[in-house]
Structures are given as structure tokens and as C-alpha cells.
C-alpha positions as CSV (number, residue, x, y, z in Angstrom):
1,X,0.0,0.0,0.1
2,X,1.5,3.2,-0.9
3,X,0.7,6.8,0.9
4,X,-1.1,9.3,-1.1
5,X,2.1,11.3,-1.5
6,X,3.9,8.3,-2.7
7,X,1.3,7.5,-5.2
8,X,1.4,11.0,-6.5
9,X,5.3,11.0,-7.0
10,X,4.7,7.7,-9.1
11,X,2.3,9.6,-11.2
12,X,4.1,12.8,-11.4
13,X,7.0,10.9,-13.5
14,X,4.9,8.1,-15.1
15,X,5.3,10.4,-18.2
16,X,9.2,10.8,-18.1
17,X,11.9,11.8,-15.5
18,X,11.9,14.9,-13.5
19,X,13.8,16.8,-10.4
20,X,12.5,16.8,-7.1
21,X,11.5,20.6,-7.9
22,X,8.8,19.8,-10.9
23,X,7.4,16.6,-9.0
24,X,6.5,18.5,-5.7
25,X,4.8,21.3,-8.2
26,X,3.4,18.9,-10.6
27,X,2.0,16.7,-7.4
28,X,0.5,20.3,-6.3
29,X,-1.0,21.2,-9.4
30,X,-2.7,17.7,-10.2
31,X,-4.3,17.9,-6.5
32,X,-5.3,21.1,-6.8
33,X,-3.4,22.5,-4.3
34,X,-4.8,19.4,-1.4
35,X,-1.3,17.9,-1.5
36,X,1.4,20.7,-1.4
37,X,4.5,18.5,0.1
38,X,6.9,20.7,2.1
39,X,10.7,20.1,0.8
40,X,11.4,17.5,3.5
41,X,8.2,15.3,3.0
42,X,8.9,15.1,-0.5
43,X,12.3,14.3,-0.4
44,X,12.0,12.2,2.8
45,X,8.9,10.0,-0.1
46,X,11.1,10.2,-3.0
47,X,14.3,8.6,-0.7
48,X,12.1,5.6,0.5
49,X,10.9,5.2,-2.9
50,X,14.2,4.8,-4.1
51,X,15.1,2.6,-1.1
52,X,12.0,0.4,-2.0
53,X,13.2,0.3,-5.6
54,X,10.0,1.9,-7.3
55,X,12.1,4.9,-8.4
56,X,15.3,5.3,-9.5
57,X,17.8,8.1,-10.2
58,X,18.9,9.0,-13.6
59,X,20.7,11.6,-15.9
60,X,19.1,14.9,-16.6
61,X,16.9,14.7,-19.9
62,X,18.4,17.3,-22.4
63,X,21.4,19.0,-23.0
64,X,23.3,22.3,-23.0
65,X,22.4,25.0,-20.8
66,X,18.7,23.6,-20.2
67,X,20.1,21.3,-17.8
68,X,21.2,22.3,-14.3
69,X,23.7,19.4,-13.1
70,X,23.0,20.3,-9.4
71,X,19.4,18.6,-9.6
72,X,18.6,14.9,-9.1
73,X,16.1,13.6,-11.8
74,X,14.3,10.3,-10.8
75,X,12.4,7.9,-13.4
76,X,9.7,5.5,-12.4
77,X,11.2,1.4,-12.5
78,X,9.1,-1.6,-13.9
79,X,8.6,-2.4,-10.1
80,X,7.0,1.2,-9.6
81,X,4.7,1.1,-12.4
82,X,3.2,-2.5,-10.7
83,X,2.9,-0.6,-7.6
84,X,0.6,2.3,-8.9
85,X,-1.2,-0.6,-10.7
86,X,-1.7,-2.6,-7.6
87,X,-2.4,0.7,-5.4
88,X,-5.2,1.9,-8.1
89,X,-6.4,-1.5,-7.9
90,X,-6.7,-1.8,-4.1
91,X,-8.7,2.0,-4.3
92,X,-11.1,0.7,-7.2
93,X,-11.9,-2.4,-4.9
94,X,-12.3,0.1,-2.1
95,X,-15.0,2.2,-3.9
96,X,-16.6,-0.7,-5.1
97,X,-17.3,-2.3,-1.8
98,X,-18.4,1.6,-0.5
99,X,-20.8,1.9,-3.4
100,X,-22.1,-1.8,-2.7
101,X,-22.8,-0.7,1.1
102,X,-24.7,2.2,-0.4
103,X,-22.1,4.4,1.7
104,X,-21.2,6.1,-2.0
105,X,-23.4,6.9,-4.7
106,X,-22.2,5.9,-8.2
107,X,-21.3,8.8,-10.3
108,X,-24.0,9.3,-13.4
């Protein structure tokens, strides 16, 4: 089971590598500001996901003056993609259970 922040981090880099600041901004925008992780919380999540083999550090995409070598970029691993799929399936089952108990109405 992934925390919400961990899931959002993995979703942020699902389409390609990003550096930490860009990951945080993506999370904030995609969650419409509901999640606005502090720098410490974001990098702790990135560290944990990397240790768990769900993220990996990669070379910065691009070349030349656009690349800031100080920024660490991260990419999702195959295990990370599986973890996202597993978490989505778990959440779908949870919503289905809630709907079956009439705790959460189905959307039209």
C-alpha cells in the first residue's frame, strides 16, 4: 500500500523523469493544491521510493544550457509501475465496497 504522497510522486514521473522540485509542483497542480508537500516530506518520500526500488535516479534529460547538473532527476522503475497499478486496483476495490454498502453513490 502506498501513501497518497508516494502514489502522487510515482504518477508525476510516469510519463518521464523529473527533478524533485518539478515533482512537487506536479503533485500540487494535479491535486489542485490539496497536497502541497514540504520539501522535507517530498524528499523523504522520494528517498523511501528509491530505497524500495520504485524510483531510480537518472541523468538529466536534455543537453546544454537548459540542464542544471545540481538537480537530481528520477524515473519510475518497472516495480514502481506495478506498485501504481496495484494501488489503483486496491483503491478501486475499496470504492466498489463502499458503493455496494451504499456509503458512496455511483456517479452518473
